[in-house]
N, C-alpha and C positions, 0 to 999 in steps of 0.2 A: 067052221064058218070063217075063222081068221085065215086059215090056209087058202080057202077059196078067194077071199078078198085080197090076200097078198098076191095070188096068181093073176087076178084081174088087174090089180095095181101095176104089177110087172108088165103086163101086156099094154096097159094104158100108157106107161112111160115109153115103151118101145114104139108104139104107133102114133104117138103125139096127142094123146087125149088129156095130158096134163097141160093146161093152158094158163098163160099169164093173165092176170087181172092187175090193173094199175090203179093204185090209190094216189091221188094227187098230193104233192107236198107243197103247201102254200106258205108264202112269206106273209106273216101277219101285218107287217108294216105297210106293204103296198098291195096286198091281196093278190099277188101274181103267183102263178104256178112256177115253181123252181125246179120241179122234178117229179118223180113218181117212186112209190114203193111197189116193188114187184111182189105180188101175192099169187100163190099157186091154187088152181082149182082143177078138179078132176071132172071132165066132161064124160060121164058114164052113159052109154047108150040106154041102159035099163033104168038108172036112177036119176038121170039128169045131172045138173051141176052139183057136185059133192063138195061141201066146204072143207077147208084144211083140217079142222078139228076132228074130222072123221077119217083122215088118212095119213096125216103127217107123222103121228106117233107110230103108226104101223110101218111107214117107210123107214123110220129111224130104227125100230126094233128088228126089222127084216133085212137091214143093210141096203135098202133101195134108195136111201135119202141122197146119196151122192149122184146117182144116175138121174134122179128126179130133179135135183138142183141144176145139173148141167143141161138137161132137156129144156127146162123152162128158161134158163139163161140163153140158150141158143135162140129161142124165139124172141126173147127180149132184145138181144143184139140186133136181130133183123128189124124188129119194131122200132128200135131206137133210131134207125135211119130215117124214119118218118116223123120223128119228134124234133122239137127245136134243139139246136146244137148245144145250147147252154144248160139244158135239163140234165140233171143227175138221175141215175137209176139205182135205187137201193134194193139189195137182195139179201134175204135172211139166210144164214148158214147155220146148220145144226151143230150142237156142241161136239159131237164126235168127228165132224168134218174139220173143225179147228185143230184137232189133235192129229190129223192125217197130213203127213208131209206132201202128199200128192195134190192137195187142194189147190194151192196157188198155181202150180203149172197147169192143172186142168182148166181152171178159170181163164188163165191167160191164153191158153190154146183156143178155147171157144171164142174169145174176143178177137184173137189174131185171125182165125179163119173167117170170121164175120167182117173183119176190117173195121172194128170198132175200137176207139181209144180207151184203154183201161181207166183213164182219168175221169171218164164219165160215170164210173161206177162207185158205189159205196157198199161195203159189206157190213151187214149188221149181225152181231152175235149177242147172245144172252149171257148173263152172269154165270149160268151153269157151265158154259164153255170154258170158264176159267178155273173151275174147281178141280178138274181131273189132273191137269199137268200145266201149271202156269208157265213153265219154261217153253213147252211146245206151243202154247197159245202165244207167247211173246214172239217166238220165231215166225209163226204164221202171220201175226199182225205186222211185224217188221217187214216181212217179205211183201205183203200186200201194199204197204205204204211205199216201199222202194219202187214199186211199179206205178205209183200215182193213184192207187185205189184208196179212197177214204175209208176209214174204219170207225164204226159207231158201236157203242155198247147200248143195246136195246133193253128196255124194261128195267132200268136200274132201280134198285130198291125192292125188287120182288124176289131176288135170289139170295145168294150166300156171300157176295163180295163185301169186302170192307173197303173203307177209303184207303187203307194201307195197301191193299191188293191193287187198287186202281192206280196208285202212285208208281207201281212197278211196270205199268203198261202204257203204251202211247196211243190213246184214242184221240180221234179228231172230234168226235161228238159223243155226248152221253145223252141218251133219251130217257127221260124220267117217266115212269108209269103213272 
């Protein structure tokens, strides 16, 4: 069953059935939308809209998460051209992607091709991304920041990081669960 689902997911990525959904990020002081968080949904012809809890872990296990992230980022870059210029777009990145030296060049290439300024983007990563190799995580975070991309630690307090670990990394934001 998982092999069949993996094949359908691979096809969905290739033909554009992984679609972005945007969750507004609202400033509580003035109640204005300041940006969006990009969420992936799978538009499956047989099952309808499949929530991420049913396919993201499979994408991570099967090595499809990188292709999925880039596919949804491409669409978000196009969509961003119709959003207010001051809005930021937050995108979640899987732990294994942070350890991959190709991540930053891939993200930047998608943004360059779309003609979108990287400074509009925020990359969110979870504490588990830091556990494997903190030096690789630091290199990725620093590279993102050098290109003007904001870096946020998502769901702080739900994983394994300590405050000592956080002091070694340069986050722009920490999102507390």
